C-alpha positions as CSV (number, residue, x, y, z in Angstrom):
1,M,95.5,77.4,99.2
2,L,98.3,78.5,97.2
3,E,96.3,80.7,95.0
4,Y,94.7,82.1,98.6
5,L,98.5,82.8,99.7
6,L,99.5,84.6,96.6
7,L,96.3,86.9,96.8
8,A,97.0,87.4,100.6
9,I,100.7,88.5,99.8
10,S,99.8,90.5,97.0
11,A,97.1,92.5,99.3
12,L,99.6,92.9,101.7
13,G,102.3,94.4,99.4
14,M,99.7,96.6,97.5
15,G,98.4,97.6,100.8
16,Y,101.7,98.9,101.9
17,I,103.0,100.5,98.9
18,P,102.1,104.2,99.3
19,F,99.6,105.7,97.0
20,F,98.1,102.2,96.4
21,E,97.0,101.4,99.8
22,I,93.6,100.1,100.6
23,Y,91.9,102.0,97.7
24,L,93.5,99.9,95.0
25,A,94.2,96.5,96.9
26,I,90.9,96.1,98.0
27,P,89.1,96.4,94.6
28,A,92.1,94.5,92.7
29,M,92.0,91.5,95.5
30,M,88.0,91.1,95.2
31,V,88.3,91.3,91.3
32,A,91.1,88.6,91.5
33,G,88.7,86.5,93.5
34,M,89.4,87.1,97.1
35,G,86.4,87.6,99.4
36,P,85.7,91.1,100.9
37,V,86.4,89.9,104.7
38,S,90.0,88.6,103.5
39,A,90.6,91.7,101.4
40,V,89.8,93.9,104.2
41,I,92.1,92.0,106.5
42,W,95.2,91.5,104.1
43,A,95.1,94.9,102.7
44,G,94.4,96.8,105.8
45,L,97.3,94.9,107.6
46,G,99.7,95.9,104.5
47,N,98.5,99.4,104.8
48,F,98.5,99.8,108.7
49,A,102.2,98.3,108.4
50,G,103.3,101.8,107.0
51,V,102.5,103.0,110.5
52,P,105.2,101.1,112.5
53,T,107.7,101.6,109.4
54,I,107.3,105.3,109.8
55,L,107.5,105.3,113.8
56,F,110.6,102.9,114.0
57,F,112.7,104.0,110.7
58,Y,111.8,107.6,110.8
59,D,115.1,109.0,112.0
60,Q,117.1,106.4,109.8
61,L,114.9,107.4,106.8
62,S,115.4,110.9,107.1
63,K,119.3,110.6,106.9
64,I,118.8,109.3,103.0
65,P,118.4,112.5,101.0
66,R,115.7,110.9,98.5
67,F,113.6,109.7,101.5
68,Q,114.4,113.1,103.2
69,N,112.7,115.0,100.6
70,W,109.8,112.7,100.5
71,L,109.3,112.8,104.1
72,H,109.3,116.7,104.0
73,R,106.7,116.8,101.5
74,M,104.6,114.6,103.4
75,E,105.0,116.1,106.6
76,H,104.0,119.9,105.0
77,N,100.9,119.1,103.2
78,R,97.8,121.0,103.5
79,F,96.4,118.7,106.2
80,R,99.3,119.5,108.8
81,A,97.7,122.4,110.3
82,K,94.5,120.6,111.0
83,I,96.0,117.3,112.3
84,E,98.1,119.6,114.6
85,R,94.9,121.6,116.1
86,Y,92.5,118.7,116.1
87,G,94.8,115.6,116.9
88,G,93.5,112.0,116.8
89,I,90.0,112.7,115.3
90,M,91.6,114.5,112.3
91,V,93.8,111.4,112.1
92,L,90.7,109.6,111.6
93,L,89.0,111.8,109.1
94,T,92.1,112.7,107.1
95,T,94.0,109.1,106.8
96,V,91.7,108.5,103.7
97,F,92.6,111.7,101.8
98,V,96.3,112.0,102.7
99,G,97.2,108.5,102.9
100,V,98.5,106.3,106.1
101,W,102.3,107.1,105.2
102,A,101.8,111.0,105.2
103,V,99.5,110.9,108.4
104,A,102.1,109.0,110.3
105,A,105.2,110.9,109.1
106,I,103.0,114.1,110.1
107,C,102.3,112.9,113.4
108,R,105.7,111.5,114.0
109,S,107.0,115.1,113.2
110,L,104.4,116.6,115.6
111,G,105.2,114.4,118.5
112,M,101.9,112.3,118.8
113,S,102.1,109.5,120.8
114,R,102.8,106.2,119.2
115,R,99.8,104.4,120.9
116,K,97.4,107.5,120.0
117,L,98.8,107.4,116.2
118,M,98.5,103.6,116.1
119,L,94.8,103.4,117.4
120,T,93.5,106.2,115.3
121,T,95.1,105.3,112.0
122,G,93.9,101.4,112.9
123,V,90.3,102.6,113.3
124,S,90.7,104.7,110.4
125,I,91.8,102.1,108.0
126,F,89.4,99.4,109.3
127,V,86.6,101.8,108.7
128,Y,87.4,102.9,105.3
129,S,88.5,99.5,104.2
130,V,85.0,98.1,105.2
131,L,83.6,100.8,103.2
132,T,85.4,100.3,100.4
133,A,84.8,96.7,100.2
134,Y,81.3,97.2,100.7
135,S,81.2,99.5,97.6
136,V,83.2,97.3,95.5
137,Q,80.8,94.2,96.4
138,V,77.9,96.3,95.8
139,G,79.5,97.4,92.4
140,L,80.1,93.5,91.7
141,D,77.0,92.7,92.3
142,W,75.3,95.2,90.0
143,F,77.8,94.5,87.3
144,Q,76.9,90.7,87.4
145,S,73.3,91.2,87.3
């Protein structure tokens, strides 16, 4: 039980950290012995936690010079115009490429509703988490054969 708890905390933490997100957390946890369903749940929850963090602490983070520069870089990336033009459907598609932190910052600065942002990023994280876990499982099965 303690081992599972440590893996779950690790998955949450890795999923939460920008640039690691689900694409490192899920494979790392599955290689460490966590099942694919648990890896998807814990890493997905950790990854999704970045959305409320940006939504609720955006104003406070933007007052800190280091975070202000970081938020500015995330808000003005190449996908901003596409998200601005296509809205939620583009959030579903670009979260995988840009990352949930950048998507949340862009959508926050564009004024997208919290509900729409949380729903679209949640669906996107779930779909890409399942696809990642499936790919890793197929690779592990092939490697063990």
